[in-house]
N, C-alpha and C positions, 0 to 999 in steps of 0.2 A: 280458206280451205287450203291446207298445205298439200302440195303436189309431191308425192314420194315416189322414187325409183328404187329398185331392189336388184342388186347383183347376186349371183348364185340363186336365182329365183326358182329354179327347178330342183334344188336341193331340199333336204330335209327341213333345215331351218328357213330356207326361202319360202316354200309352201306355207309354212306355219305363219310367216310374216305376211304374205298375201292374204291369208284368212283374217289375220288380225286388223290389217289395214282396211280390208272390205267391210268389217263390222265396226271399225272406229268412227268417232265423231271428229269433224273438222279436218280429216285427212282423206286423200284419194290416191289410189294407185295410178301413176301416170305413165310408168315404163318399167320394163322387166328385162334383166340381161342374164345371158349365159355365155359360156365359152364358145368359140367359134365352131368347134368340132362337134357341138352337141346335135344329136339327131332330132331335138325338140324345137329348134329355131323355127319360128313362124306358128307355133302352137299357141293358142290362147291360154295365158297363165292361170286364168280362173278354172279352166277345165282341168289343168294339172293339179290345182290345189282343191278340187272337189266342191267348188262353189259355183260352177256353171260359167257360161261365157260372160266376160266382163269387157271384152273389146280391147285387151291389152295383150299383144302378141310378143313372145320371146324374140328379142333380138340380141345383137353381139356388141354394139358400139355405143357407149354412153355419149362420146363426143359428137355423134350424129343426131342425138336427140336432146341436146342441152336445153332447148327452149321448151321442153315438155314438163321438166321437173324442177323442184327447188331444193330438195334434199336427197341424197343418195344414202341408202342403208346397205352396207356391204358384209355379207356373211359368205365369203368365197375362200380363195387361197392367197397366200401373200403376194405372188406375182400380179394376179389379176386386180387385187386390192390397190397396190401401189400405182398401177396404170390408171385406175379410177380416181385415185387421190390426186395425180398430176392433172388430169383432165378437169377435174371439179375445182381444183384450186385455181387454175388459170381462168376459169369461168365464174369464180365466185360462188359455186355451189356448195352448200352445206353438206357435211359428211357425219354419218354414224357408222363407226367401224367396230365390228364384232369379231373379225377375223383374227386368228392368233398365229403365232409362229414366225413373227418378223425377226429378221437379224438386225444388228446394230445399225447398218446402212439403211434399211427399211424404216426403222424407228426415226432415224435422223431425218429422212425425207419426209416423213409425216409431221414431224415437228416444224420443218421448214414450210410445209404446206399450210400449217396452221397459222402462220403469220399472215397468210392471204385470205384465209377463209375459216369460219369456226368448224372445228372437228371434235366430236365426242368419241373417244376410243376406250373401250373397256373389254377385258378378257371374258367378262361375264356380266350380262345386263339385267340378271334377276335382281329384284329389290331385296329379297331374302339373302342372297349371296352377299350383297353389298353391306347389308346389316351384319352379316357374319364377319366381314372384313373389320368393321368397327369393334365388334366383340373380341376378335383375335388381338387387335391392337391393345385393348383394355387389359386381356388376360396376360400379354407379354409384359405390360408395364407393372402389373402387380407381382407376377411370379419371377421376373428377372432371369437371372442366371442359376436359379435353384431347380430348374427342370430340364429334361431332354425334350426337344421339340421334333416331332415327326409329322409329315404331311402325306396322307394317303388320298389317292383320287381314283376314280372308275369312270370309264366311258364306253360307248358302243364299239364294236369291232372295227368301224370305218374311220375312226378318228386317226388322223395322220401324224399328229405331234404328241410328244410326251416329254416331260410331264405337261399337263394341260396349262394353258395360259393363266387360268385361275389358281391352280396350285402354286405356280411361280409367283403370282402376285401376293399370295399368302405368305410365302417365304420371304418376299421382299419387305412386307409390312413387319415381320417379326424381326428380321435383320436391322431394319431402320430403327425400331423401338429400342432394340438391345445394343445398338451401335456396333454392329458386325458387318464385315465385308461379305456381301451375298455371295460373290463368286468364289470367295475362299472357304466358306463354311458350308456350302451346299454339297450334299451326298446324294448321288442319283442311283440308287439301287446298291445292293451289297452282294458279294459272292465270295466264298472261300474264306480263309482265315484272314479276317479284317482287323483283328485286335480289338482292345477295349475302345468303347465309344468315347469320343471327344465331346464334353458337355456342351461345347460352344457350336457344334455342328448342327445342321438342320437336314434331316433326312427326307427324301422324296421316294414314294413308291407309287407305281402306276398300274392299273388293271385295264385291259381292253378285252371286252367280251359282250357278246349278244347285242342287245339293243338298249343297254343301260344309257339313259339320257344324261346324267352327270351326278356324281357323288363326290363330295369332299369332306375330309375330316382333318382337322388340326389337333394333334395329341400333346398335351403338356404332361409329362410323366415325371413325377418326383418319388421321393421315398415315402411309400405308404399311401399315396393316393395319385390319382390321374384324372385330368379334366380333358374333355373332348368337346370340340364345338364342330358340329356336323351340319352340312346342308345336303339334302337330297331332292333332286328334280325328278318329278314323275311325268312332266310334259315340257315341250319346248314353248308352250304358250307364254310362260312368265318371261322368257327371254324376249319374245316378240313385243309383249306389253312394255317391257323396260325400254326396248329400242324405240318405240313410238313415243314414250315419255321423254326420252333423250332428244328425239327430233324436234319436239315441241319446245324443249329447253333452249335449243339453239336458234329458235326463230328471231330472238332479239339480240343476238351477238353478231358482231361484224368479223371477229376473228378470235384466234385462241384455241388452245388444246385443253380439253375438259375430260373428266371421267365420271363415272356413275355416282361417285361420292359428291361431286359438285351438283350433279342433277338432283340428288335426294337431299341436298343441303346438310350433309353429316361429315364433310371434310374437316380434318382437323386443322 
């Protein structure tokens, strides 16, 4: 039985994870964490998730409960996630990171921590979206420089980073396949007289509205035809199931940095 802890457990994704762990086989929710200023500290997380009392109360400090869990699943914010990464790496606890929005220093800290403990980090843990990553790679290989590439994503009004980590990963895949410098070719939104489009650029557009769970489209637009690869999430449960699959994948690893392509066995 894998003992799992969840950070950001009172959030939308956190509560979905609690529900998935409660229903899952060979896993148990051992601890749940939230930010120190949350008014919900001390509340049973099962009550918050709508599954009744499960005798796991929200607390604030993973370092004080390291003996309770084996794997930490983090869907929070970058600062909180990096604090958890440092704590878990020192203690040899496994990590599944779904948080996005890390800067270069944060990513470097995660890579360093992965030398001490196994970490699976992915901007999107949906099995479907990771299959789309593979299809995006195949399309870029076939279509090459003969098309314009645009990436459109939409999320709920509460999401704090844009473009989404998933959209950025999509752009990175296309850049890698087409041997382009991602930082140089990325165009984040357009306004005013921008001139004719550079064929090598990769455009990003973000929508933030209502309760949209997550939608991503990569458009390959050529002369006379257009190919679109789209993924729409209607529920967060697929992200939670992917996170649990990742937690099980890490069980036999001693260290290393992995992503969902590794978990699904479809990495190039």
